[in-house]
Short mmCIF file of the C-alpha atoms (twelve columns), coordinates in Angstrom:
data_MODEL
# 
_entry.id   MODEL 
# 
loop_
_atom_site.group_PDB 
_atom_site.id 
_atom_site.type_symbol 
_atom_site.label_atom_id 
_atom_site.label_alt_id 
_atom_site.label_comp_id 
_atom_site.label_asym_id 
_atom_site.label_seq_id 
_atom_site.Cartn_x 
_atom_site.Cartn_y 
_atom_site.Cartn_z 
_atom_site.pdbx_PDB_model_num 
ATOM 1  C CA . MET A 1  0.000   0.000  0.000   1 
ATOM 2  C CA . LYS A 2  1.267   3.453  -0.925  1 
ATOM 3  C CA . THR A 3  1.910   6.056  1.708   1 
ATOM 4  C CA . THR A 4  0.213   9.439  1.592   1 
ATOM 5  C CA . ASP A 5  3.513   11.041 0.596   1 
ATOM 6  C CA . GLN A 6  3.929   8.600  -2.287  1 
ATOM 7  C CA . ILE A 7  0.418   9.347  -3.533  1 
ATOM 8  C CA . LEU A 8  1.033   13.093 -3.262  1 
ATOM 9  C CA . GLU A 9  4.285   12.746 -5.187  1 
ATOM 10 C CA . GLN A 10 2.518   10.746 -7.901  1 
ATOM 11 C CA . ARG A 11 -0.282  13.330 -8.156  1 
ATOM 12 C CA . GLY A 12 2.281   16.128 -8.316  1 
ATOM 13 C CA . GLU A 13 3.904   14.441 -11.293 1 
ATOM 14 C CA . VAL A 14 0.546   14.415 -13.100 1 
ATOM 15 C CA . TYR A 15 -0.986  17.727 -11.958 1 
ATOM 16 C CA . GLY A 16 1.979   19.874 -10.985 1 
ATOM 17 C CA . ASP A 17 2.619   21.714 -7.747  1 
ATOM 18 C CA . PHE A 18 -0.423  21.632 -5.432  1 
ATOM 19 C CA . PHE A 19 -0.058  25.191 -4.171  1 
ATOM 20 C CA . GLU A 20 0.391   26.611 -7.661  1 
ATOM 21 C CA . GLY A 21 -2.748  24.733 -8.682  1 
ATOM 22 C CA . ILE A 22 -4.687  26.116 -5.717  1 
ATOM 23 C CA . SER A 23 -3.587  29.634 -6.630  1 
ATOM 24 C CA . LEU A 24 -4.799  29.136 -10.194 1 
ATOM 25 C CA . GLU A 25 -8.113  27.740 -8.925  1 
ATOM 26 C CA . ALA A 26 -8.581  30.739 -6.635  1 
ATOM 27 C CA . SER A 27 -7.856  33.160 -9.475  1 
ATOM 28 C CA . ILE A 28 -10.296 31.485 -11.850 1 
ATOM 29 C CA . LEU A 29 -13.038 31.175 -9.243  1 
ATOM 30 C CA . LYS A 30 -12.568 34.799 -8.193  1 
ATOM 31 C CA . ALA A 31 -12.871 35.923 -11.811 1 
ATOM 32 C CA . ILE A 32 -16.110 33.965 -12.175 1 
ATOM 33 C CA . THR A 33 -17.662 35.170 -8.912  1 
ATOM 34 C CA . ASP A 34 -16.561 38.771 -9.562  1 
ATOM 35 C CA . ARG A 35 -18.154 38.640 -13.010 1 
ATOM 36 C CA . TYR A 36 -21.362 37.280 -11.492 1 
ATOM 37 C CA . ALA A 37 -21.421 40.027 -8.848  1 
ATOM 38 C CA . GLU A 38 -20.804 42.735 -11.474 1 
ATOM 39 C CA . HIS A 39 -23.686 41.467 -13.565 1 
ATOM 40 C CA . HIS A 40 -26.161 40.720 -10.762 1 
ATOM 41 C CA . GLY A 41 -25.132 43.267 -8.147  1 
ATOM 42 C CA . SER A 42 -24.761 40.606 -5.467  1 
ATOM 43 C CA . GLY A 43 -22.717 37.556 -4.625  1 
ATOM 44 C CA . MET A 44 -23.315 34.123 -6.047  1 
ATOM 45 C CA . ASN A 45 -25.223 31.531 -4.036  1 
ATOM 46 C CA . PRO A 46 -22.582 29.545 -2.099  1 
ATOM 47 C CA . ILE A 47 -23.822 26.212 -3.470  1 
ATOM 48 C CA . ASN A 48 -23.253 27.478 -7.016  1 
ATOM 49 C CA . VAL A 49 -19.731 28.540 -6.017  1 
ATOM 50 C CA . ILE A 50 -19.100 24.990 -4.810  1 
ATOM 51 C CA . TYR A 51 -20.501 23.514 -8.036  1 
ATOM 52 C CA . LEU A 52 -18.170 25.718 -10.046 1 
ATOM 53 C CA . SER A 53 -15.200 25.068 -7.760  1 
ATOM 54 C CA . LYS A 54 -15.290 21.349 -8.578  1 
ATOM 55 C CA . ILE A 55 -14.995 22.068 -12.290 1 
ATOM 56 C CA . VAL A 56 -12.441 24.839 -11.777 1 
ATOM 57 C CA . MET A 57 -10.243 22.395 -9.828  1 
ATOM 58 C CA . LYS A 58 -10.262 20.029 -12.782 1 
ATOM 59 C CA . LEU A 59 -9.555  22.881 -15.205 1 
ATOM 60 C CA . SER A 60 -6.522  23.898 -13.170 1 
ATOM 61 C CA . ARG A 61 -5.256  20.327 -13.405 1 
ATOM 62 C CA . LEU A 62 -5.896  20.233 -17.143 1 
ATOM 63 C CA . ALA A 63 -3.704  23.323 -17.492 1 
ATOM 64 C CA . ILE A 64 -0.790  21.013 -16.602 1 
ATOM 65 C CA . SER A 65 -1.979  17.748 -18.119 1 
ATOM 66 C CA . PRO A 66 -4.615  18.411 -20.807 1 
ATOM 67 C CA . ASP A 67 -4.471  14.819 -22.044 1 
ATOM 68 C CA . HIS A 68 -5.430  13.347 -18.659 1 
ATOM 69 C CA . VAL A 69 -8.752  11.731 -19.553 1 
ATOM 70 C CA . ASP A 70 -9.860  11.266 -15.927 1 
ATOM 71 C CA . SER A 71 -10.047 15.036 -15.428 1 
ATOM 72 C CA . TRP A 72 -12.304 15.409 -18.482 1 
ATOM 73 C CA . THR A 73 -14.466 12.552 -17.233 1 
ATOM 74 C CA . ASP A 74 -14.703 14.192 -13.820 1 
ATOM 75 C CA . ILE A 75 -15.792 17.507 -15.365 1 
ATOM 76 C CA . ALA A 76 -18.511 15.716 -17.320 1 
ATOM 77 C CA . GLY A 77 -19.614 13.929 -14.160 1 
ATOM 78 C CA . TYR A 78 -19.751 17.090 -12.061 1 
ATOM 79 C CA . ALA A 79 -21.661 18.915 -14.792 1 
ATOM 80 C CA . ARG A 80 -24.159 16.052 -15.042 1 
ATOM 81 C CA . LEU A 81 -24.692 15.962 -11.263 1 
ATOM 82 C CA . VAL A 82 -25.362 19.712 -11.224 1 
ATOM 83 C CA . GLU A 83 -27.708 19.354 -14.182 1 
ATOM 84 C CA . ILE A 84 -29.655 16.659 -12.308 1 
ATOM 85 C CA . GLN A 85 -29.892 18.799 -9.164  1 
ATOM 86 C CA . LEU A 86 -30.933 21.968 -11.001 1 
ATOM 87 C CA . THR A 87 -33.576 20.018 -12.936 1 
ATOM 88 C CA . LYS A 88 -35.000 18.678 -9.648  1 
ATOM 89 C CA . GLU A 89 -35.172 22.218 -8.262  1 
ATOM 90 C CA . GLN A 90 -37.160 23.535 -11.240 1 
# 
């Protein structure tokens, strides 16, 4: 069984430096939420921020490894789950 450090090292090889990735995620998410606030005059519903944050995380990983199929699959899965939830709410 792999240790946590071994798993983190392996993930770093695929996705790059964790803290650089987090910084990119924060920048992208801030741009999205700022744009929303400018358009609507108020902040985005926190649940929508979380929905978007899942996809933004995968986008930040794809910036390093755009051929990593699992990240694309995860984006599709997150988008589908949100679609299901939003459809239920309507």
